[in-house]
Wavefront OBJ file of the C-alpha trace (Angstrom):
o trace
v 28.260 42.517 -41.403
v 29.701 40.602 -38.446
v 27.898 42.890 -36.016
v 24.515 42.257 -37.658
v 25.119 38.515 -37.621
v 26.074 38.636 -33.907
v 22.918 40.606 -33.049
v 20.743 38.227 -35.057
v 22.307 35.256 -33.305
v 21.694 36.757 -29.855
v 18.043 37.511 -30.743
v 17.627 33.901 -31.871
v 19.214 32.663 -28.619
v 16.902 34.821 -26.503
v 13.857 33.688 -28.495
v 14.889 30.037 -28.073
v 15.382 30.488 -24.335
v 11.962 32.111 -23.977
v 10.371 29.366 -26.052
v 11.994 26.656 -23.903
v 10.840 28.406 -20.741
v 7.233 28.539 -21.916
v 7.320 24.886 -23.083
v 8.744 23.527 -19.807
v 6.296 21.598 -17.665
v 4.905 23.526 -14.715
v 6.275 22.573 -11.331
v 4.321 19.785 -9.616
v 2.038 20.949 -6.870
v 2.733 19.356 -3.513
v -0.015 17.209 -2.027
v -0.660 16.245 1.566
v -1.165 12.518 2.136
v -2.614 11.142 5.356
v -3.214 7.478 6.244
v -5.715 7.470 9.087
v -6.782 4.370 11.052
v -10.557 4.338 11.299
v -11.595 0.781 12.128
v -10.504 -2.470 13.729
v -12.024 -5.875 13.269
v -11.463 -8.687 15.783
v -12.049 -12.195 14.389
v -11.364 -15.847 15.079
v -9.995 -16.558 11.636
v -9.629 -20.345 11.920
v -13.388 -20.512 11.287
v -12.808 -19.366 7.713
v -14.109 -15.810 7.951
v -13.314 -13.586 4.976
v -12.035 -10.295 6.385
v -12.171 -7.296 4.071
v -11.741 -3.702 5.203
v -14.838 -1.495 4.858
v -15.265 0.338 1.514
v -12.422 2.748 0.683
v -10.200 1.450 3.489
v -6.986 -0.595 3.374
v -5.083 -2.844 5.778
v -2.436 -1.095 7.843
v -1.962 -3.592 10.651
v -2.658 -7.007 12.150
v -2.240 -8.584 15.556
v -2.716 -12.159 16.725
v -2.740 -13.874 20.102
v -2.662 -17.627 20.719
v -2.907 -20.584 18.369
v -5.281 -20.879 15.395
v -8.235 -20.527 17.766
v -6.862 -17.236 19.112
v -8.117 -13.802 18.234
v -6.799 -11.772 15.318
v -7.353 -8.032 14.995
v -7.184 -6.280 11.631
v -6.502 -2.535 11.454
v -8.059 -0.661 8.526
v -7.305 2.894 7.445
v -8.522 5.430 4.956
v -6.163 7.431 2.799
v -6.696 11.158 2.312
v -4.963 13.324 -0.269
v -5.436 17.039 0.336
v -8.292 16.099 2.660
v -10.183 14.067 0.009
v -10.702 10.334 0.406
v -8.834 8.035 -1.967
v -11.002 5.484 -3.793
v -10.125 1.836 -3.176
v -10.938 -0.516 -6.079
v -10.833 -4.058 -4.685
v -10.004 -7.079 -6.798
v -10.665 -10.794 -6.424
v -9.257 -13.169 -3.811
v -5.902 -14.797 -4.588
v -5.510 -18.520 -5.041
v -4.975 -20.294 -1.703
v -1.574 -21.067 -0.261
v -0.743 -23.162 2.776
v -0.383 -20.898 5.824
v 2.661 -22.738 7.218
v 4.764 -21.594 4.266
v 2.893 -18.609 2.910
v 4.657 -15.739 1.172
v 2.511 -13.141 -0.559
v 3.218 -9.743 -2.112
v 0.537 -7.633 -3.775
v 1.096 -6.638 -7.410
v 2.899 -3.321 -7.961
v 0.949 -0.282 -6.740
v -1.659 -2.406 -5.001
v -2.425 -2.678 -1.314
v -3.920 -5.499 0.757
v -7.538 -4.955 1.790
v -8.462 -8.455 2.995
v -7.255 -11.790 4.300
v -9.083 -15.104 4.452
v -7.694 -17.982 6.493
v -9.254 -21.288 7.453
v -7.979 -23.916 9.863
v -4.570 -24.226 11.458
v -1.112 -23.799 9.915
v -1.987 -26.464 7.345
v -5.070 -24.528 6.276
v -5.323 -22.159 3.351
v -4.708 -18.412 3.337
v -5.873 -16.003 0.615
v -5.451 -12.272 0.158
v -7.496 -9.566 -1.525
v -5.778 -6.544 -3.043
v -6.886 -3.192 -4.390
v -5.694 -0.325 -6.558
v -5.939 3.219 -5.220
v -7.299 6.208 -7.174
v -7.549 9.925 -6.437
v -9.247 12.349 -8.827
v -9.296 9.641 -11.494
v -5.537 8.973 -11.363
v -3.857 5.936 -9.835
v -2.002 6.450 -6.579
v 1.390 4.753 -6.415
v 3.242 2.956 -3.650
v 6.984 3.481 -3.190
v 9.791 2.498 -0.830
v 8.556 -1.052 -0.214
v 10.125 -2.779 2.775
v 9.716 -5.741 5.128
v 9.041 -5.562 8.872
v 11.018 -7.137 11.641
v 10.278 -10.770 12.515
v 7.336 -11.487 14.841
v 6.190 -14.635 16.635
v 2.746 -15.323 15.168
v 1.128 -16.340 18.479
v 1.903 -13.058 20.243
v 2.361 -9.966 18.126
v 0.918 -6.619 17.122
v 2.161 -5.001 13.901
v 0.981 -1.655 12.572
v 2.443 0.241 9.652
v 4.168 3.528 10.384
v 2.431 6.785 9.365
v 1.908 7.136 5.613
v 2.427 3.414 4.964
v 0.098 0.536 4.039
v 0.300 -3.276 4.054
v 1.407 -4.838 0.758
v 2.282 -8.392 1.790
v 2.881 -10.983 4.479
v 5.089 -14.023 5.030
v 4.616 -16.761 7.614
v 6.497 -19.987 8.256
v 5.556 -22.722 10.711
v 2.714 -22.999 13.206
v 1.537 -20.392 15.739
v 5.060 -20.351 17.215
v 6.534 -19.702 13.774
v 7.638 -16.365 12.407
v 5.630 -13.719 10.566
v 6.854 -10.709 8.555
v 4.856 -7.928 6.899
v 5.547 -6.017 3.701
v 4.591 -2.365 3.508
v 5.048 0.685 1.284
v 4.605 4.453 1.340
v 1.563 6.039 -0.336
v 2.731 8.510 -3.007
v 1.009 10.794 -5.502
v 2.637 13.103 -8.026
v 0.490 16.250 -7.811
l 1 2 3 4 5 6 7 8 9 10 11 12 13 14 15 16 17 18 19 20 21 22 23 24 25 26 27 28 29 30 31 32 33 34 35 36 37 38 39 40 41 42 43 44 45 46 47 48 49 50 51 52 53 54 55 56 57 58 59 60 61 62 63 64 65 66 67 68 69 70 71 72 73 74 75 76 77 78 79 80 81 82 83 84 85 86 87 88 89 90 91 92 93 94 95 96 97 98 99 100 101 102 103 104 105 106 107 108 109 110 111 112 113 114 115 116 117 118 119 120 121 122 123 124 125 126 127 128 129 130 131 132 133 134 135 136 137 138 139 140 141 142 143 144 145 146 147 148 149 150 151 152 153 154 155 156 157 158 159 160 161 162 163 164 165 166 167 168 169 170 171 172 173 174 175 176 177 178 179 180 181 182 183 184 185 186 187 188 189
């Protein structure tokens, strides 16, 4: 009787193992993500121009030269997953904050797609963010970090490959310091 019980128990164990194997989630397929710069936009932002990247593009860099009358260049990129363009769903502009003590971070899993500044360091700055979607699912952003410190009046910052702009801090006038926040584009395939 012990032998029959032992065989029955081993059959049950094998059946349970097979059942668990068939119920386990399939392994995630790897995806290839590419952030590709496709446009730049030079502006004199003290005039109050609203800068938004073209449709389905996000900010990945910014440079500025001079005081508030100097030129600013915005770098916009598209995001491709497995060679297909990611959709960028832009939101509204943020409430204004004084440029001379501005500190902005996009909400979780959102990227910056626009900036609107008017005047000098006492003028207002606003940001526009967007959520990213691929094949109907939201793309996430991970490994957020902050750049090195730059002098506002003479700098060129561009995110490293695979990364996008998620925020910016600035303190002072054109000789004050600027930092950028960025994160890595990620999608669980």
